[in-house]
PAKE-78958 format. One line per 10 residues: for each residue y, x, z of C-alpha. Coordinates in nm, 3 decimals. Example, Ala and Ser with C-alpha at 12.3 -4.5 7.8 and 13.67 -1.06 7.14 Angstrom:
-0.450:1.230:0.780; -0.106:1.367:0.714
This chain:
7.692:0.757:8.370; 7.330:0.858:8.307; 7.096:0.582:8.187; 6.794:0.535:8.416; 6.465:0.650:8.269; 6.195:0.385:8.223; 5.942:0.599:8.037; 5.896:0.975:8.048; 5.680:1.201:7.835; 5.592:1.517:8.026
5.440:1.786:7.800; 5.227:1.523:7.625; 4.970:1.649:7.377; 4.733:1.435:7.175; 4.444:1.555:6.959; 4.226:1.338:6.738; 3.846:1.343:6.783; 3.819:1.587:6.490; 4.041:1.833:6.679; 4.357:1.777:6.475
4.661:1.792:6.705; 4.911:1.517:6.627; 5.170:1.618:6.885; 5.195:1.913:7.114; 5.379:1.917:7.449; 5.625:1.637:7.380; 5.902:1.594:7.637; 6.123:1.286:7.616; 6.281:1.013:7.824; 6.322:0.648:7.728
6.603:0.452:7.891; 6.742:0.099:7.836; 6.920:0.193:7.514; 6.768:0.018:7.209; 6.597:0.302:7.026; 6.439:0.340:6.683; 6.136:0.559:6.613; 6.098:0.690:6.255; 5.873:0.940:6.085; 5.636:0.991:5.795
5.319:0.786:5.754; 5.031:0.937:5.948; 5.251:1.143:6.181; 5.142:0.929:6.478; 5.426:0.683:6.550; 5.198:0.389:6.633; 4.973:0.616:6.835; 5.274:0.737:7.033; 5.361:0.373:7.100; 5.010:0.319:7.238
5.050:0.624:7.464; 5.383:0.498:7.594; 5.236:0.155:7.667; 4.938:0.302:7.851; 4.686:0.173:7.596; 4.581:0.531:7.526; 4.562:0.842:7.742; 4.707:1.175:7.624; 4.481:1.475:7.570; 4.712:1.671:7.800
5.033:1.602:7.987; 5.159:1.282:8.149; 5.332:0.960:8.050; 5.525:0.820:8.347; 5.616:0.450:8.356; 5.874:0.297:8.589; 5.813:-0.071:8.529; 5.614:-0.302:8.302; 5.571:-0.198:7.939; 5.471:-0.447:7.669
5.372:-0.346:7.315; 5.361:-0.565:7.006; 5.097:-0.412:6.780; 5.150:-0.437:6.404; 4.778:-0.522:6.365; 4.788:-0.821:6.600; 4.778:-1.060:6.303; 4.438:-0.926:6.203; 4.290:-0.947:6.552; 4.421:-1.284:6.670
4.214:-1.602:6.649; 4.458:-1.857:6.795; 4.835:-1.907:6.804; 4.824:-1.821:7.177; 4.647:-1.492:7.090; 4.927:-1.410:6.847; 5.184:-1.465:7.120; 4.972:-1.257:7.361; 4.986:-1.534:7.622; 4.634:-1.676:7.587
4.519:-1.555:7.936; 4.818:-1.726:8.102; 4.768:-2.051:7.908; 4.398:-2.050:7.993; 4.477:-2.001:8.362; 4.737:-2.281:8.351; 4.486:-2.513:8.193; 4.223:-2.434:8.457; 4.477:-2.491:8.735; 4.571:-2.826:8.578
4.202:-2.914:8.586; 4.181:-2.839:8.959; 4.109:-2.466:8.982; 4.206:-2.296:9.308; 4.084:-1.953:9.203; 4.339:-1.692:9.327; 4.283:-1.495:9.008; 4.424:-1.783:8.802; 4.736:-1.801:9.017; 4.777:-1.422:8.996
4.752:-1.442:8.615; 5.021:-1.710:8.598; 5.254:-1.550:8.853; 5.598:-1.705:8.801; 5.532:-1.809:8.441; 5.463:-2.179:8.495; 5.681:-2.288:8.200; 5.564:-2.020:7.954; 5.417:-2.269:7.706; 5.739:-2.472:7.702
5.947:-2.156:7.653; 5.734:-2.048:7.358; 5.753:-2.391:7.198; 6.133:-2.387:7.234; 6.155:-2.047:7.063; 5.924:-2.157:6.783; 6.114:-2.483:6.740; 6.433:-2.289:6.666; 6.242:-2.121:6.381; 6.096:-2.437:6.236
5.754:-2.381:6.392; 5.784:-2.617:6.688; 5.490:-2.837:6.587; 5.229:-2.563:6.614; 4.921:-2.622:6.829; 4.914:-2.321:7.063; 4.533:-2.340:7.062; 4.518:-2.383:6.684; 4.381:-2.122:6.446; 4.604:-1.825:6.363
4.443:-1.809:6.019; 4.618:-2.132:5.920; 4.954:-1.955:5.933; 5.114:-1.743:5.664; 5.161:-1.374:5.761; 5.532:-1.435:5.812; 5.476:-1.740:6.034; 5.215:-1.550:6.235; 5.454:-1.258:6.289; 5.726:-1.495:6.410
5.486:-1.632:6.672; 5.391:-1.279:6.780; 5.756:-1.173:6.812; 5.846:-1.486:7.011; 5.564:-1.415:7.255; 5.666:-1.051:7.296; 6.022:-1.140:7.395; 5.897:-1.398:7.646; 5.707:-1.138:7.847; 6.031:-1.011:8.005
5.888:-0.660:8.036; 6.100:-0.369:8.158; 6.034:-0.193:7.829; 5.938:-0.354:7.499; 5.770:-0.161:7.214; 5.776:-0.329:6.873; 5.557:-0.172:6.603; 5.672:-0.271:6.251; 5.775:-0.623:6.359; 5.968:-0.707:6.040
5.666:-0.677:5.811; 5.602:-1.015:5.645; 5.925:-1.170:5.777; 6.156:-1.357:5.541; 6.536:-1.329:5.558; 6.570:-1.591:5.831; 6.289:-1.432:6.030; 6.456:-1.092:6.013; 6.788:-1.239:6.119; 6.617:-1.407:6.416
6.446:-1.080:6.512; 6.778:-0.897:6.485; 6.938:-1.149:6.720; 6.653:-1.116:6.972; 6.689:-0.737:6.972; 7.067:-0.756:7.018; 7.028:-0.996:7.312; 6.745:-0.805:7.481; 6.883:-0.671:7.813; 6.613:-0.412:7.889
6.459:-0.106:7.727; 6.333:-0.138:7.371; 6.164:0.092:7.119; 6.152:-0.019:6.755; 5.892:0.160:6.541; 6.005:0.069:6.192; 6.096:0.166:5.836; 6.334:-0.130:5.808; 6.668:0.035:5.744; 6.875:-0.277:5.813
6.696:-0.334:6.144; 6.733:0.031:6.250; 7.104:0.056:6.165; 7.262:-0.115:6.474; 7.048:0.071:6.733; 7.206:0.311:6.981; 6.956:0.594:6.940; 6.705:0.713:6.679; 6.401:0.930:6.752; 6.222:1.114:6.476
5.860:1.221:6.514; 5.767:1.510:6.284; 5.584:1.841:6.277; 5.877:1.981:6.477; 5.812:1.737:6.762; 6.027:1.449:6.884; 6.397:1.482:6.805; 6.671:1.253:6.938; 6.979:1.146:6.742; 7.266:0.931:6.863
7.325:0.607:6.674; 7.128:0.408:6.419; 6.969:0.491:6.087; 7.285:0.592:5.901; 7.397:0.828:6.177; 7.045:0.974:6.196; 7.035:1.042:5.821; 7.376:1.208:5.829; 7.291:1.428:6.129; 6.949:1.510:5.984
7.099:1.617:5.653; 7.349:1.840:5.836; 7.074:2.001:6.044; 6.858:2.071:5.741; 7.150:2.214:5.542; 7.239:2.443:5.833; 6.878:2.552:5.884; 6.836:2.621:5.512; 7.162:2.821:5.510; 7.039:3.034:5.801
6.701:3.088:5.632; 6.863:3.193:5.303; 7.101:3.428:5.487; 6.816:3.597:5.674; 6.612:3.635:5.355; 6.909:3.801:5.184; 6.943:4.033:5.485; 6.574:4.121:5.455; 6.625:4.215:5.091; 6.930:4.430:5.177
6.744:4.601:5.463; 6.447:4.675:5.239; 6.679:4.824:4.975; 6.865:5.031:5.236; 6.535:5.158:5.381; 6.415:5.261:5.035; 6.742:5.449:4.967; 6.719:5.620:5.307; 6.363:5.736:5.238; 6.472:5.876:4.902
6.766:6.062:5.064; 6.537:6.209:5.333; 6.291:6.325:5.071; 6.569:6.487:4.871; 6.713:6.656:5.182; 6.372:6.789:5.283; 6.312:6.923:4.934; 6.651:7.100:4.929; 6.591:7.241:5.278; 6.257:7.391:5.179
6.408:7.539:4.864; 6.700:7.696:5.049; 6.471:7.837:5.319; 6.248:8.006:5.062; 6.548:8.154:4.888; 6.669:8.292:5.224; 6.324:8.447:5.287; 6.291:8.271:5.626; 5.974:8.332:5.825; 5.695:8.072:5.782
5.708:7.980:6.151; 6.075:7.883:6.114; 5.994:7.677:5.807; 5.719:7.495:5.994; 5.954:7.419:6.285; 6.219:7.282:6.051; 5.959:7.062:5.883; 5.836:6.933:6.221; 6.193:6.848:6.330; 6.255:6.673:6.000
5.930:6.474:6.031; 6.009:6.380:6.392; 6.354:6.256:6.291; 6.205:6.060:6.001; 5.936:5.911:6.228; 6.196:5.802:6.483; 6.398:5.634:6.208; 6.086:5.463:6.071; 5.994:5.325:6.414; 6.348:5.198:6.462
6.338:5.035:6.118; 5.999:4.878:6.197; 6.133:4.724:6.521; 6.437:4.589:6.337; 6.218:4.456:6.057; 5.984:4.283:6.303; 6.280:4.123:6.482; 6.420:4.003:6.150; 6.083:3.859:6.044; 6.066:3.672:6.375
6.411:3.526:6.306; 6.302:3.426:5.954; 5.990:3.260:6.095; 6.193:3.057:6.343; 6.448:2.960:6.075; 6.166:2.855:5.841; 6.013:2.644:6.118; 6.339:2.452:6.154; 6.349:2.377:5.781; 6.108:2.090:5.750
5.855:2.158:5.482; 5.772:1.795:5.422; 5.621:1.711:5.088; 5.883:1.602:4.838; 5.764:1.250:4.761; 5.735:1.189:4.388; 5.617:0.855:4.253; 5.607:0.874:3.875; 5.677:0.557:3.676; 5.404:0.432:3.446
5.476:0.415:3.075; 5.520:0.058:2.958; 5.357:-0.054:2.637; 5.551:-0.219:2.359; 5.528:-0.593:2.427; 5.362:-0.813:2.165; 5.648:-1.061:2.208; 5.995:-1.031:2.354; 5.893:-1.305:2.597; 5.654:-1.121:2.828
5.582:-1.403:3.076; 5.637:-1.776:3.072; 5.548:-2.049:3.322; 5.578:-2.409:3.206; 5.561:-2.689:3.463; 5.326:-2.479:3.677; 5.211:-2.622:4.008; 5.092:-2.363:4.259; 4.751:-2.425:4.416; 4.933:-2.428:4.753
5.280:-2.353:4.884; 5.572:-2.465:4.666; 5.517:-2.830:4.566; 5.755:-2.870:4.272; 5.656:-2.763:3.919; 5.788:-2.420:3.824; 5.946:-2.310:3.498; 6.000:-1.938:3.457; 6.056:-1.697:3.169; 6.063:-1.318:3.186
6.166:-1.097:2.895; 6.038:-0.745:2.836; 6.232:-0.498:3.049; 6.377:-0.758:3.286; 6.359:-0.730:3.665; 6.310:-1.042:3.870; 6.344:-1.069:4.249; 6.147:-1.358:4.400; 6.275:-1.481:4.735; 6.198:-1.770:4.966
6.092:-1.866:5.315; 5.759:-1.766:5.465; 5.486:-1.995:5.339; 5.678:-2.104:5.027; 5.416:-1.954:4.795; 5.566:-1.622:4.679; 5.243:-1.424:4.717; 5.053:-1.715:4.563; 5.282:-1.701:4.259; 5.206:-1.331:4.208
4.831:-1.387:4.237; 4.857:-1.669:3.984; 5.045:-1.447:3.735; 4.792:-1.169:3.794; 4.508:-1.410:3.716; 4.351:-1.419:4.063; 4.433:-1.791:4.103; 4.460:-2.087:3.868; 4.746:-2.339:3.872; 4.685:-2.700:3.968
4.878:-2.795:3.659; 5.092:-2.638:3.389; 5.057:-2.334:3.167; 5.091:-1.960:3.233; 5.135:-1.730:2.929; 5.136:-1.351:2.959; 5.186:-1.117:2.663; 5.091:-0.769:2.786; 4.916:-0.586:3.067; 4.988:-0.669:3.429
4.920:-0.491:3.761; 4.960:-0.616:4.118; 5.022:-0.427:4.441; 4.983:-0.674:4.726; 5.081:-0.641:5.092; 4.737:-0.534:5.209; 4.671:-0.286:4.925; 4.354:-0.489:4.879; 4.275:-0.318:4.547; 4.170:-0.018:4.757
3.825:-0.088:4.908; 3.792:0.011:5.277; 3.492:0.236:5.219; 3.638:0.423:4.922; 3.862:0.726:4.953; 4.204:0.758:4.792; 4.066:1.028:4.560; 3.768:0.815:4.451; 3.993:0.517:4.388; 4.230:0.720:4.170
3.939:0.879:3.980; 3.802:0.533:3.904; 4.144:0.420:3.780; 4.175:0.716:3.541; 3.855:0.902:3.454; 4.038:1.110:3.191; 4.229:1.317:3.448; 4.058:1.621:3.601; 4.007:1.655:3.977; 4.294:1.899:4.018
4.542:1.665:3.850; 4.420:1.368:4.053; 4.471:1.558:4.378; 4.814:1.674:4.262; 4.917:1.313:4.196; 4.808:1.215:4.548; 4.987:1.514:4.702; 5.307:1.429:4.511; 5.299:1.088:4.678; 5.293:1.254:5.021
4.924:1.207:5.098; 4.775:1.479:5.317; 4.509:1.680:5.131; 4.283:1.660:5.437; 4.291:1.278:5.427; 4.252:1.186:5.061; 3.872:1.217:5.088; 3.843:0.993:5.396; 3.737:0.628:5.365; 4.059:0.433:5.322
3.983:0.226:5.633; 4.063:0.540:5.835; 4.409:0.577:5.680; 4.732:0.431:5.813; 4.880:0.126:5.642; 5.139:0.342:5.469; 4.881:0.591:5.347; 4.670:0.307:5.205; 4.975:0.164:5.029; 5.059:0.502:4.875
4.700:0.555:4.758; 4.688:0.210:4.595; 5.028:0.263:4.433; 4.932:0.603:4.286; 4.609:0.458:4.139; 4.805:0.170:3.991; 5.072:0.391:3.834; 4.831:0.649:3.692; 4.562:0.422:3.556; 4.456:0.481:3.197
4.600:0.159:3.054; 4.982:0.147:3.073; 5.156:-0.143:3.245; 5.393:-0.393:3.087; 5.453:-0.606:3.398; 5.448:-0.464:3.748; 5.402:-0.717:4.030; 5.501:-0.599:4.378; 5.445:-0.806:4.691; 5.658:-0.670:4.978
5.611:-0.309:4.860; 5.821:-0.175:5.148; 5.573:-0.291:5.411; 5.401:0.011:5.570; 5.575:0.270:5.350; 5.766:0.539:5.534; 6.131:0.596:5.450; 6.072:0.891:5.214; 5.807:0.700:5.019; 6.023:0.387:5.011
6.314:0.581:4.862; 6.075:0.742:4.610; 5.951:0.396:4.513; 6.311:0.283:4.461; 6.373:0.583:4.233; 6.055:0.503:4.038; 6.157:0.140:3.991; 6.497:0.255:3.865; 6.321:0.465:3.596; 6.045:0.218:3.502
6.098:0.081:3.151; 5.866:-0.217:3.182; 5.923:-0.551:3.352; 5.918:-0.586:3.728; 5.862:-0.893:3.940; 5.906:-0.812:4.309; 5.869:-1.025:4.620; 6.069:-0.873:4.903; 6.292:-0.961:5.196; 6.430:-0.604:5.208
6.784:-0.648:5.080; 6.839:-0.271:5.058; 6.539:-0.238:4.826; 6.647:-0.536:4.616; 7.001:-0.400:4.579; 6.865:-0.069:4.454; 6.624:-0.245:4.218; 6.929:-0.412:4.058; 6.742:-0.724:3.945; 6.856:-0.895:3.628
6.792:-1.228:3.801; 6.664:-1.389:4.121; 6.414:-1.671:4.152; 6.408:-1.870:4.478; 6.100:-2.066:4.585
């Protein structure tokens, strides 16, 4: 039985204001199957979500919608002022409040529709996550990023849209928050598109779409099935390309041998004719026939060569020429003491209330876990020296570097290239650009102000500047490093961490990343 289509892309093309075409003539249907959307940073996944939701019009083509579409934007935390804004229900709550105060405006009743108990439903959802006491009109800035994302997710699932688009919803969520999100997705009875790099969240889905330079490709199953099918496709495409290239070499060699044989035959023919004292007119005719035959063969060879080149071009197009992501590990310095970091009876300025005792030896890897709002990010900032403890002593023997969730070390008005050049003035411009390219950053975008880059591109730029700064790192602090990174960059980061010889302290709720980090210990807040 065919699943009914809720959304349809009909030859959709979108070009940026600078003329760069992100996608060209996309055709796709979106049905009730829970579907994942993956792809490299900057390829346009979030923009495609906006097109599907009707928040953006395509440059050409049509997006057809058969029902209500609701989109949860990954940037909603930055834009929201109140808890109700986070849940995207502020207009309904405002209308309900006006009606309670005596309003008879038809517009208020139209806004509410059938959602008279929306506030109670949201409070019930939040209560199950330990957030039931929130003031829906309170400030969103009083919440931790993880708490704010839980509110936003709860609001999105209350809309009861025909199709729900979630853009990176697991960013900032702790383990419980991710489990709750997973349960909501599994129970959702309508269409759903998950734009994400969260491998655990993508795994149970029924379909995976990949957006790339080749367009929009559909794969049955979740992330694991997609990776397996993708690897098979690429191996087959590479095999075909190699076979056609070998055929081109054989054809070129055969053509060269044929030209040599023709030249030898013509030379022998002329010699024999002279020895037989043939008339010049007969010699000329023989030469003309020989040249005509050779010309016919050359034209036939040219047509065959052109057809083969066309086949090679098509085979090369199917072999994705994505940049091989390479994140090189920094060289750790020799620690002054075997004890690299120690915390003695440290009280965080906010978050975790109990005094903390912690010791980290050179070369050890520590995973810090805990619920949203427990103070994990605060702990990293304290170790980095950005905050001071309320009490206790922090001792650090060596150099430390921090990559936080917002890549805040990268100023919005500075380009990725400028930021890297400031981090290491000893490297020449060519080397700096090579380092950025190795991390998968588009050469056309490394000179743009970082505020124009995607979240993943900003994270890559900040990471490259951190890893290639002039002073080596003894202790690397990572705060949810998987947030915003695409899958290729995330796997490259995991390889880098496996090779890094210094100490690592990482805050993450990504169990796949933590397993591959192979921490020597875990510290729960």
